[in-house]
C-alpha positions as CSV (number, residue, x, y, z in Angstrom):
1,X,0.0,0.0,-0.1
2,X,1.1,3.6,-0.6
3,X,1.2,6.3,2.0
4,X,-2.0,8.2,2.1
5,X,-1.9,9.7,5.6
6,X,0.5,11.7,7.5
7,X,0.3,11.8,11.5
8,X,2.2,14.6,13.1
9,X,3.6,14.4,16.7
10,X,3.3,17.9,18.5
11,X,5.8,18.6,21.3
12,X,9.2,19.2,20.0
13,X,8.1,18.8,16.3
14,X,5.4,21.4,15.8
15,X,6.1,23.7,18.7
16,X,9.3,24.2,20.5
17,X,7.8,23.1,23.8
18,X,10.4,20.6,25.1
19,X,12.5,23.4,26.8
20,X,9.2,24.6,28.4
21,X,8.4,21.1,29.7
22,X,11.9,20.9,31.1
23,X,11.4,24.3,32.7
24,X,8.1,23.3,34.3
25,X,9.2,19.8,35.5
26,X,12.4,21.4,36.9
27,X,10.4,24.3,38.8
28,X,7.9,21.8,40.2
29,X,10.0,18.7,40.8
30,X,12.7,20.5,42.7
31,X,10.1,20.9,45.4
32,X,10.3,17.2,46.0
33,X,14.1,17.1,45.9
34,X,14.4,15.9,42.3
35,X,16.6,17.8,39.9
36,X,17.1,16.3,36.4
37,X,19.9,17.1,34.1
38,X,19.1,17.9,30.5
39,X,20.4,14.6,29.5
40,X,18.3,12.7,32.0
41,X,15.2,14.6,30.9
42,X,15.9,13.8,27.3
43,X,15.7,10.0,27.9
44,X,12.1,10.4,28.8
45,X,10.7,12.8,26.1
46,X,7.6,11.4,24.3
47,X,6.3,9.9,27.5
48,X,3.0,11.1,29.1
49,X,3.4,13.3,32.1
50,X,2.0,10.5,34.4
51,X,4.6,8.0,33.2
52,X,7.3,10.6,33.2
53,X,6.6,11.5,36.8
54,X,6.2,7.7,37.9
55,X,9.5,6.9,36.3
56,X,11.5,9.8,37.9
57,X,9.8,9.6,41.4
58,X,10.4,5.9,41.5
59,X,14.0,6.4,40.3
60,X,14.7,8.9,43.1
61,X,12.6,6.8,45.5
62,X,10.0,9.6,46.3
63,X,6.3,9.3,47.6
64,X,4.1,8.5,44.7
65,X,0.9,9.4,46.4
66,X,0.3,12.9,44.9
67,X,1.5,12.4,41.4
68,X,-2.0,13.1,39.8
69,X,-1.9,16.7,41.5
70,X,1.7,17.1,40.5
71,X,0.8,16.2,36.8
72,X,-1.9,18.7,36.8
73,X,0.4,21.5,38.1
74,X,3.1,20.7,35.6
75,X,0.6,20.7,32.7
76,X,-0.9,24.0,33.7
77,X,2.5,25.6,34.0
78,X,3.4,24.3,30.5
79,X,0.2,25.6,29.1
80,X,1.0,29.1,30.6
81,X,4.5,29.0,29.3
82,X,3.2,28.1,25.7
83,X,0.8,30.9,25.8
84,X,3.5,33.4,26.8
85,X,6.4,32.2,24.8
86,X,5.7,29.2,22.6
87,X,7.2,29.3,19.2
88,X,6.6,27.1,16.2
89,X,9.4,24.9,15.1
90,X,11.3,25.5,11.8
91,X,9.5,24.3,8.7
92,X,6.1,23.5,10.2
93,X,4.3,25.6,7.6
94,X,6.3,24.2,4.9
95,X,5.6,20.5,5.9
96,X,1.8,21.2,6.3
97,X,1.6,22.8,2.9
98,X,3.7,19.9,1.5
99,X,1.5,17.3,2.8
100,X,-1.6,19.2,1.7
101,X,-0.2,19.5,-1.8
102,X,-0.1,15.8,-2.0
103,X,-3.7,15.6,-1.0
104,X,-2.9,13.2,1.8
105,X,-5.0,13.0,5.1
106,X,-3.5,14.8,8.1
107,X,-3.7,14.0,11.7
108,X,-2.1,14.9,15.0
109,X,-1.4,12.4,17.7
110,X,0.2,13.5,21.0
111,X,1.1,12.3,24.4
112,X,-0.1,15.7,25.8
113,X,-3.5,16.5,27.3
114,X,-6.1,17.8,24.9
115,X,-6.2,21.2,26.6
116,X,-2.4,21.6,25.9
117,X,-3.0,20.4,22.3
118,X,-5.8,23.0,21.7
119,X,-3.7,25.7,23.2
120,X,-0.7,24.9,20.9
121,X,-2.8,24.7,17.6
122,X,-4.3,28.0,18.5
123,X,-1.0,29.5,19.3
124,X,0.9,28.6,16.2
125,X,-2.1,29.0,14.0
126,X,-2.8,25.4,13.0
127,X,-6.5,25.4,13.9
128,X,-8.7,23.4,11.4
129,X,-5.6,21.9,9.8
130,X,-5.9,18.5,11.2
131,X,-8.8,16.3,10.2
132,X,-8.3,14.2,13.5
133,X,-6.4,15.1,16.7
134,X,-5.9,12.2,19.3
135,X,-4.4,12.6,22.7
136,X,-3.0,9.8,24.8
137,X,-4.3,11.6,27.9
138,X,-7.0,9.2,28.8
139,X,-5.9,6.1,26.8
140,X,-4.8,3.0,28.6
141,X,-1.2,3.3,27.2
142,X,0.9,6.2,26.1
143,X,4.0,6.2,23.9
144,X,6.1,4.1,23.2
145,X,2.9,2.1,22.9
146,X,1.4,2.9,19.5
147,X,-2.2,3.3,20.7
148,X,-2.5,7.0,20.2
149,X,-1.2,6.6,16.6
150,X,-3.5,3.6,15.9
151,X,-6.5,5.6,17.1
152,X,-5.6,8.4,15.0
153,X,-5.3,6.2,11.9
154,X,-8.6,4.5,12.7
155,X,-10.5,7.8,12.9
156,X,-8.9,8.9,9.7
157,X,-10.2,5.6,8.2
158,X,-6.4,4.8,7.3
159,X,-4.7,1.5,7.6
160,X,-1.5,1.5,9.7
161,X,0.7,0.6,6.9
162,X,-0.7,3.6,4.9
163,X,0.5,5.9,7.5
164,X,3.7,7.8,8.2
165,X,4.3,9.5,11.4
166,X,6.6,12.4,11.9
167,X,8.3,12.4,15.3
168,X,11.2,14.0,17.2
169,X,11.5,11.6,20.1
170,X,12.8,7.9,20.5
171,X,9.7,6.9,22.3
172,X,7.5,8.4,19.5
173,X,9.6,6.6,17.0
174,X,9.2,3.2,18.6
175,X,5.5,4.0,19.0
176,X,5.2,4.6,15.2
177,X,7.1,1.5,14.2
178,X,5.3,-0.7,16.8
179,X,2.2,0.3,15.0
180,X,3.5,-0.8,11.7
181,X,3.7,2.7,10.4
182,X,6.5,4.4,8.7
183,X,8.4,7.0,10.7
184,X,10.2,10.2,9.8
185,X,12.4,11.4,12.7
186,X,13.4,15.0,13.3
187,X,15.7,14.7,16.2
188,X,17.1,17.8,18.1
189,X,20.6,18.8,16.8
190,X,22.5,17.5,19.9
191,X,20.9,14.0,19.3
192,X,21.0,13.9,15.5
193,X,23.9,11.5,15.2
194,X,22.5,9.0,17.8
195,X,22.6,5.5,16.2
196,X,19.2,4.8,17.6
197,X,17.5,6.7,14.9
198,X,18.5,4.0,12.4
199,X,15.1,2.5,13.2
200,X,13.3,5.3,11.5
201,X,12.6,5.3,7.7
202,X,13.9,8.8,7.1
203,X,15.8,11.3,9.3
204,X,15.7,15.0,8.7
205,X,17.5,18.0,10.3
206,X,14.3,19.9,10.4
207,X,10.8,20.1,8.5
208,X,12.1,22.2,5.8
209,X,13.9,19.4,4.4
210,X,10.8,17.4,3.7
211,X,10.3,17.1,-0.2
212,X,8.9,14.9,-2.9
213,X,12.3,13.1,-3.4
214,X,12.8,11.9,0.1
215,X,9.0,11.4,0.9
216,X,8.6,9.1,-2.1
217,X,11.3,6.8,-0.7
218,X,8.7,5.8,2.0
219,X,6.6,4.1,-0.6
220,X,9.4,1.6,-1.4
């Protein structure tokens, strides 16, 4: 089957929100004696906030009792930061226009809560671009489980092998591949040469590099 559907991730791909998540996590988690380095934080990008918190609170042997409240506080802080200083990533408009020019179905599948997703698409002027938006917020599993991508594909009436996911994180890439979808990875510059990206079907420096030549290799 040929690719007829493109599913975008959001954080770190469409909006430069990973630094904002890192800021919010740092500000709130330091109240519990947890301080993450940037390298430590990077290992858990792509996870839902609940899994992110459970992982690090367990790692640092902290009380897990109030994780739901901590999750809510971090999310609200990120939303505030997105509103005040969130910026679109390089090439977002190019990528959207390119996919539209091919007449492909367009979806968005994110680990983030729907409230944040709505804030982001409004902030970077992508409202009404995506035919379907799915959030892993209330799903049984988040990335690296493929459920949020599979749900998006189902709602778009697309078979998984007809889909390509565009991601920036390792957990997102694994989710796409686990769902039998193609994956275009757009890593951060500091992680670009990491060998783990070999699992992706295409690797780009940023979304401006998406073109008909490299996109058509996905149909092979």
